[in-house]
C-alpha positions in Angstrom: 113.6 113.0 119.7 113.0 116.6 118.6 116.0 116.9 116.2 117.1 114.1 113.9 120.7 112.9 114.2 123.1 114.0 111.5 126.5 112.4 110.9 129.5 114.5 110.2 129.8 112.8 106.8 126.3 113.9 105.8 126.9 117.4 107.1 130.1 117.7 105.1 128.4 116.3 102.0 125.5 118.8 102.3 127.9 121.8 102.8 129.9 120.7 99.7 126.8 120.3 97.6 125.4 123.7 98.5 128.8 125.3 98.0 129.0 123.9 94.5 125.4 124.8 93.8 126.1 128.4 94.9 129.0 128.5 92.4 126.6 127.3 89.7 124.2 130.1 90.7 127.0 132.6 90.4 127.9 131.3 86.9 124.2 131.5 86.0 124.0 135.1 87.1 127.0 135.7 84.9 125.1 134.4 81.9 126.6 130.9 81.3 123.9 128.8 79.5 124.9 125.5 81.2 124.6 127.1 84.6 121.2 128.6 83.9 120.0 125.2 82.7 121.4 123.4 85.7 119.9 125.9 88.2 116.5 125.8 86.4 116.6 122.0 86.5 117.2 122.0 90.3 114.5 124.6 90.9 112.1 122.6 88.8 112.7 119.5 90.9 112.0 121.6 94.0 108.8 122.9 92.6 107.7 119.4 91.6 108.3 118.1 95.1 106.4 121.1 96.6 103.4 120.6 94.3 103.3 116.9 95.1 103.4 117.7 98.8 100.6 120.3 98.5 98.4 117.9 96.5 99.0 115.1 99.1 97.9 117.4 101.9 94.9 118.6 99.9 93.8 115.1 99.0 94.4 113.9 102.6 92.3 116.7 104.0 89.5 116.1 101.5 89.5 112.3 102.3 89.3 113.1 106.1 86.3 115.5 105.5 84.5 113.1 103.1 85.3 110.0 105.0 86.4 106.5 103.9 84.4 104.4 101.6 84.0 100.7 102.4 84.5 98.7 99.3 83.5 95.0 99.4 86.1 92.5 98.4 85.6 89.1 96.7 86.8 86.0 98.4 88.5 83.0 96.9 85.3 81.0 97.2 83.2 83.7 95.3 81.7 85.3 98.3 81.8 89.0 99.3 83.3 90.3 102.5 83.0 93.9 103.7 86.2 94.0 105.8 89.4 92.0 105.8 88.6 90.8 109.3 85.4 89.1 108.1 86.4 85.5 107.4 82.9 84.1 106.6 80.3 85.0 104.1 78.2 88.0 105.0 75.2 87.2 107.2 76.8 84.3 108.9 78.0 84.3 112.5 81.7 84.7 113.1 83.6 82.0 115.0 84.3 84.5 117.9 80.7 85.3 118.5 79.7 81.5 118.6 81.6 80.9 121.8 
C-alpha cells in the first residue's frame, strides 16, 4: 500500500489541531507571551524529534559501515556461546551435525 489509510475522525482532529495552532501562531505574532511560549514549545519538540531521527540515521549508517560485533554470551551452566543458536559449549559438535 503506497498511502496509509486515514479515517475521517483522524483527519478532522488533525485539521482542528492545525487550525488552533495557527491561531496560537497569530497570537504569538501579535506579541502574547503565552502564545510565544506555546509555539516555542511545539517547535522545540519538533526539533528534538528531527535531531533524534538524524542521529538514528547517522548511527545506523555508521554501524552498517563498521559492521556488527559478535559478543559472547554466558550460559546458565557457566559456558560461553558465540551465538544464540549455539546450544552446546564452544568446540563441541551440535546435535544437527551428528546425524
